[in-house]
C-alpha positions as CSV (number, residue, x, y, z in Angstrom):
1,M,44.7,-20.1,20.6
2,H,43.0,-19.8,16.6
3,D,39.9,-18.7,16.1
4,H,38.0,-19.1,12.6
5,A,34.9,-17.1,11.1
6,H,33.8,-18.7,7.5
7,D,31.3,-16.5,6.1
8,N,31.1,-18.2,2.4
9,G,29.8,-21.8,3.4
10,H,33.3,-23.1,2.2
11,K,35.7,-25.2,4.0
12,H,39.3,-24.4,4.0
13,G,41.8,-25.7,6.4
14,E,45.2,-24.1,6.9
15,G,48.5,-23.6,9.8
16,H,50.3,-21.0,11.3
17,S,53.6,-21.4,12.9
18,H,55.0,-18.8,15.0
19,D,57.8,-17.7,17.6
20,H,55.8,-15.2,20.0
21,G,53.2,-16.4,22.9
22,K,49.7,-15.9,23.3
23,A,48.0,-15.3,20.2
24,G,45.1,-15.7,18.4
25,H,44.2,-16.3,14.4
26,G,41.5,-15.3,13.0
27,H,40.9,-16.7,9.5
28,A,37.4,-14.9,7.8
29,H,36.4,-14.8,3.8
30,G,34.4,-14.6,1.5
31,P,32.9,-14.4,-1.9
32,G,34.0,-10.4,-2.3
33,G,32.4,-6.9,-2.0
34,H,30.8,-7.2,-5.4
35,H,28.3,-9.1,-7.1
36,H,29.5,-12.1,-9.6
37,P,27.6,-12.5,-12.5
38,A,26.8,-16.8,-12.4
39,P,29.7,-18.4,-14.8
40,D,26.8,-19.6,-16.8
41,K,25.5,-16.7,-17.6
42,V,29.5,-15.5,-19.0
43,T,29.6,-18.7,-20.6
44,T,26.8,-18.2,-22.6
45,S,27.4,-14.0,-23.5
46,L,31.5,-15.8,-24.0
47,V,30.0,-19.0,-26.4
48,V,27.6,-16.2,-28.9
49,G,30.5,-13.6,-29.2
50,V,33.2,-16.1,-30.3
51,V,30.6,-17.8,-32.8
52,L,29.2,-14.4,-34.0
53,N,32.3,-12.8,-34.6
54,S,34.3,-16.0,-36.1
55,V,31.7,-16.4,-38.6
56,F,31.7,-12.4,-39.4
57,I,36.2,-12.5,-39.9
58,V,35.6,-15.1,-42.6
59,A,33.2,-13.3,-44.1
60,E,35.1,-9.9,-43.7
61,I,38.1,-11.2,-44.7
62,F,37.2,-12.9,-48.1
63,Y,35.3,-9.0,-49.0
64,G,38.1,-7.3,-48.0
65,L,40.2,-8.9,-50.0
66,I,37.7,-8.9,-53.1
67,A,36.9,-4.7,-52.4
68,N,41.3,-5.3,-51.9
69,S,40.3,-2.6,-48.7
70,V,42.9,-2.6,-46.1
71,A,40.6,-1.3,-43.6
72,L,38.3,-4.7,-44.0
73,L,41.0,-6.5,-43.3
74,A,42.9,-4.6,-40.5
75,D,39.1,-4.4,-38.9
76,A,39.3,-8.3,-39.4
77,F,42.4,-9.3,-37.9
78,H,41.7,-6.8,-34.6
79,N,38.3,-9.2,-34.7
80,A,40.4,-12.0,-34.7
81,G,42.6,-10.4,-31.4
82,D,39.0,-9.6,-29.8
83,V,37.8,-13.5,-30.4
84,L,41.3,-14.8,-29.1
85,G,40.8,-12.5,-26.4
86,L,37.3,-14.0,-25.5
87,V,39.0,-17.2,-25.7
88,L,41.2,-16.7,-23.3
89,V,38.3,-15.3,-21.5
90,W,36.5,-18.3,-21.3
91,I,39.0,-20.7,-20.3
92,A,40.1,-18.6,-17.4
93,V,36.3,-18.6,-16.5
94,W,36.6,-22.4,-16.7
95,L,39.5,-23.2,-14.8
96,A,38.4,-20.8,-11.9
97,K,35.4,-23.2,-11.7
98,R,38.3,-25.6,-10.8
99,R,38.3,-26.7,-6.9
100,P,41.9,-26.1,-5.0
101,S,44.0,-29.1,-4.2
102,P,46.7,-29.4,-2.0
103,R,49.0,-28.5,-4.8
104,R,47.2,-25.4,-5.5
105,T,45.6,-24.4,-2.6
106,Y,43.7,-20.9,-4.6
107,G,42.9,-23.5,-7.5
108,Y,43.5,-21.8,-10.5
109,L,41.8,-18.4,-10.0
110,K,45.4,-16.5,-10.9
111,T,44.7,-17.6,-14.8
112,S,42.2,-14.9,-15.4
113,I,45.1,-12.0,-14.9
114,F,47.3,-14.8,-17.0
115,A,44.6,-14.4,-19.7
116,A,44.3,-10.7,-19.7
117,L,48.5,-10.1,-19.7
118,L,48.5,-12.5,-22.6
119,N,45.2,-10.7,-24.4
120,A,46.7,-7.3,-24.1
121,A,50.0,-8.8,-25.7
122,I,48.3,-10.4,-29.2
123,L,46.2,-7.2,-29.5
124,L,49.4,-5.3,-29.0
125,V,51.6,-7.5,-31.8
126,S,48.5,-7.5,-33.8
127,S,48.2,-3.7,-33.7
128,G,51.7,-3.5,-35.4
129,A,50.8,-5.4,-38.1
130,I,48.2,-3.5,-39.1
131,A,50.1,-0.3,-39.0
132,W,52.5,-1.6,-41.1
133,E,50.0,-2.5,-43.9
134,A,48.1,0.9,-43.7
135,A,51.3,2.5,-43.6
136,L,52.4,0.3,-47.1
137,R,48.8,1.2,-48.7
138,L,49.3,5.2,-47.0
139,A,51.9,5.2,-49.8
140,E,50.8,3.7,-52.6
141,P,46.5,4.3,-52.0
142,Q,44.5,2.1,-54.4
143,P,40.6,1.6,-55.2
144,I,37.9,0.1,-53.0
145,V,34.8,-1.2,-54.2
146,E,32.8,1.0,-51.5
147,G,29.5,-0.8,-52.0
148,T,30.9,-4.0,-50.6
149,V,32.3,-2.5,-47.7
150,I,29.7,-0.3,-47.1
151,W,27.5,-3.4,-46.2
152,V,30.2,-5.9,-45.3
153,A,31.4,-3.1,-42.0
154,F,27.8,-2.2,-41.4
155,V,27.2,-5.9,-41.1
156,G,30.1,-5.5,-38.3
157,V,28.8,-2.9,-36.6
158,V,25.5,-5.1,-35.6
159,I,27.2,-7.9,-34.5
160,N,29.9,-6.3,-32.6
161,G,27.6,-4.0,-31.2
162,F,24.9,-7.1,-30.3
163,S,28.2,-9.1,-28.9
164,A,29.3,-5.8,-26.8
165,W,25.6,-5.5,-25.5
166,L,25.8,-9.4,-24.2
167,I,29.1,-9.2,-22.6
168,Q,28.7,-5.4,-20.9
169,R,25.8,-7.1,-19.0
170,Q,28.2,-9.2,-17.6
171,A,31.0,-7.5,-16.9
172,G,30.9,-6.3,-13.6
173,S,34.2,-5.0,-12.1
174,D,36.6,-7.8,-14.0
175,I,39.2,-6.2,-16.1
176,N,38.6,-9.5,-18.7
177,M,35.4,-8.8,-19.1
178,R,35.4,-5.2,-19.1
179,G,38.3,-5.5,-21.7
180,A,36.2,-7.4,-24.1
181,F,33.5,-5.5,-23.6
182,L,35.9,-2.1,-24.5
183,H,37.2,-4.3,-27.6
184,L,33.8,-5.3,-29.1
185,A,32.3,-1.8,-28.2
186,A,35.8,-0.1,-30.0
187,D,35.2,-2.9,-32.8
188,A,31.2,-1.7,-33.2
189,A,32.7,2.3,-33.8
190,L,35.7,1.0,-36.0
191,S,33.2,-0.6,-38.0
192,L,30.8,2.5,-38.2
193,G,33.9,4.8,-39.2
194,V,34.9,2.2,-41.9
195,V,31.3,2.6,-43.5
196,V,31.6,6.4,-43.3
197,A,35.3,6.3,-44.6
198,A,34.0,4.1,-47.9
199,I,30.8,6.3,-48.7
200,V,32.7,9.5,-48.8
201,I,35.9,8.1,-50.8
202,G,32.6,7.0,-53.5
203,W,31.6,10.6,-53.2
204,T,35.3,12.1,-53.3
205,G,37.7,9.4,-54.7
206,W,39.7,9.7,-51.8
207,L,41.8,6.9,-51.7
208,V,44.0,7.6,-48.8
209,L,40.7,7.5,-46.1
210,D,41.1,3.9,-45.7
211,P,44.5,2.8,-45.2
212,L,44.0,6.3,-42.6
213,V,40.9,4.7,-41.1
214,S,43.2,1.6,-40.5
215,L,45.8,3.7,-38.8
216,V,43.1,4.7,-36.6
217,I,41.7,1.5,-35.5
218,V,45.6,0.7,-34.5
219,A,45.3,3.9,-32.4
220,V,41.9,2.8,-30.5
221,I,43.5,-0.7,-30.1
222,A,46.8,0.5,-28.6
223,G,44.8,3.8,-26.3
224,A,42.6,-0.3,-25.4
225,T,45.3,-2.5,-24.8
226,W,47.3,-0.1,-23.0
227,G,45.2,0.0,-19.9
228,L,44.2,-3.7,-20.1
229,L,48.3,-3.9,-19.8
230,R,49.1,-1.7,-17.4
231,D,46.3,-3.3,-15.1
232,S,46.7,-6.8,-15.4
233,V,50.6,-6.2,-15.4
234,Q,50.1,-4.6,-11.4
235,L,47.6,-7.7,-11.0
236,S,50.0,-10.2,-11.9
237,L,52.9,-8.5,-9.7
238,D,49.7,-8.9,-7.0
239,A,50.1,-4.8,-6.5
240,V,46.2,-3.6,-4.6
241,P,43.9,-3.8,-6.8
242,A,42.4,-0.8,-8.6
243,G,39.7,0.7,-6.1
244,I,41.5,-0.6,-3.2
245,D,42.8,2.6,-0.5
246,H,45.8,0.3,1.4
247,A,45.8,3.3,3.8
248,A,41.8,3.3,4.2
249,V,42.1,-0.2,4.8
250,E,44.6,-0.5,7.5
251,A,43.4,3.1,9.1
252,Y,39.9,0.7,9.2
253,L,41.6,-2.2,11.1
254,A,44.1,0.0,13.6
255,G,40.6,1.8,14.6
256,L,39.3,-1.7,15.6
257,P,38.2,-1.8,19.3
258,G,40.9,-2.8,20.8
259,V,43.5,-2.8,18.4
260,T,46.5,-1.1,19.6
261,A,49.0,-1.9,16.3
262,V,48.3,-3.2,12.8
263,H,51.6,-5.0,10.7
264,D,52.9,-7.3,8.0
265,L,49.6,-6.0,6.3
266,H,49.4,-7.3,2.5
267,I,46.5,-7.1,0.6
268,W,46.6,-8.7,-3.4
269,P,44.6,-9.9,-6.1
270,L,43.6,-14.1,-6.3
271,S,42.1,-12.9,-9.4
272,T,40.8,-9.8,-11.6
273,T,37.9,-10.4,-9.4
274,E,38.9,-11.6,-6.0
275,T,41.0,-10.4,-3.5
276,A,42.4,-11.2,-0.4
277,L,44.0,-9.3,2.6
278,T,46.5,-10.8,5.7
279,A,46.7,-8.9,8.8
280,H,48.8,-9.2,12.1
281,L,46.3,-7.3,14.8
282,V,47.7,-6.6,18.4
283,R,44.9,-6.6,21.1
284,P,46.4,-6.9,24.2
285,G,44.7,-9.4,26.5
286,A,42.4,-10.3,24.0
287,G,40.6,-13.6,23.9
288,H,38.6,-15.9,22.1
289,D,36.3,-13.3,20.1
290,D,34.7,-14.8,17.0
291,T,31.9,-12.3,16.8
292,F,34.9,-9.7,16.8
293,L,37.0,-11.8,13.4
294,A,33.1,-12.2,11.8
295,A,32.0,-8.5,12.2
296,T,35.6,-7.6,10.4
297,A,35.8,-9.4,7.7
298,D,32.0,-8.6,6.2
299,T,33.4,-4.7,6.6
300,L,36.7,-6.2,4.6
301,R,33.7,-7.1,2.5
302,D,31.8,-4.8,2.2
303,R,33.1,-1.7,2.6
304,F,36.7,-3.1,0.5
305,N,35.9,-5.6,-1.6
306,I,38.2,-7.9,0.4
307,G,36.5,-11.4,-0.4
308,H,39.2,-13.5,1.7
309,A,40.9,-11.8,4.7
310,T,42.9,-13.5,7.5
311,L,43.5,-11.8,10.5
312,Q,46.3,-12.9,13.3
313,I,45.2,-11.5,16.5
314,E,48.6,-10.9,18.9
315,W,48.8,-9.7,22.2
316,D,52.3,-8.2,22.2
317,A,54.1,-6.7,18.7
318,A,57.3,-7.0,20.1
319,A,57.4,-10.8,19.9
320,C,56.1,-11.3,16.4
321,R,59.6,-11.6,14.2
322,L,57.0,-9.4,11.3
323,A,56.5,-5.9,13.3
324,P,59.0,-4.3,11.8
325,E,57.7,-2.1,8.5
326,H,60.5,-3.5,6.5
327,V,60.6,-7.2,7.2
328,I,58.4,-8.8,4.2
């Protein structure tokens, strides 16, 4: 006996084989319990961010060389990392829209997690390069053209601030979009730091401030990237997404009407925004009950942000080979 409840308007087909007797199977899924920004708006924000920052990077490198400012060059390379990150997110958004196939039954949703992981790795490598150059300049401080540094960095404040604002409007709970926003916001703040450092150097002649600002940039990049790296690694290992309490989900399922036991409960990310769940619910004597499945799916979506739930109804846990806790 198979019970299917669909609440998102898409058709899915899947088969189950089990070694026990009477069982009802429920497959219920939805779009998730949080708002997903329209792909077109996300794409527009990403394109604007990529174009603006790409143009600024070229200008920043050019004037950084002219002004002999390692802080400007460091900020330029960090901006380049952010642009690459935006491009990766852009590609992931595009791939995620591709339809599932018999070969890839979940489509390309997982690419968003790979994009976050690769973005974090690239930012860490670029941070190391910036730190090395700043350390060399710290040992031998060199004069800079303060006026050029001030105006170029100020333009960076405006461009990064505007790009961050665009991304923030679409960020939601997606770690890729939130990561892009945080990096761009940090860029705006760090460009402001470069402006202040150049002004102070002009007043005091403390040339050491230029490489010191570069090291601050590295510290901020490393701090922001560590969180992105940690979260993306967890997601790539199919860990329960942050913000979802496994114990609370299990308690909810165990407390459903007629349910005497819950086993083989798995919660994992399909992407940086979508979460899936599978569980076996023991309901002795339960019959065909689409209303029960639909209501359970709705609550999992609304309360726990789990939008794709597959529930298997069983009469006797002893007949299921996946019932023991140590069995995966």
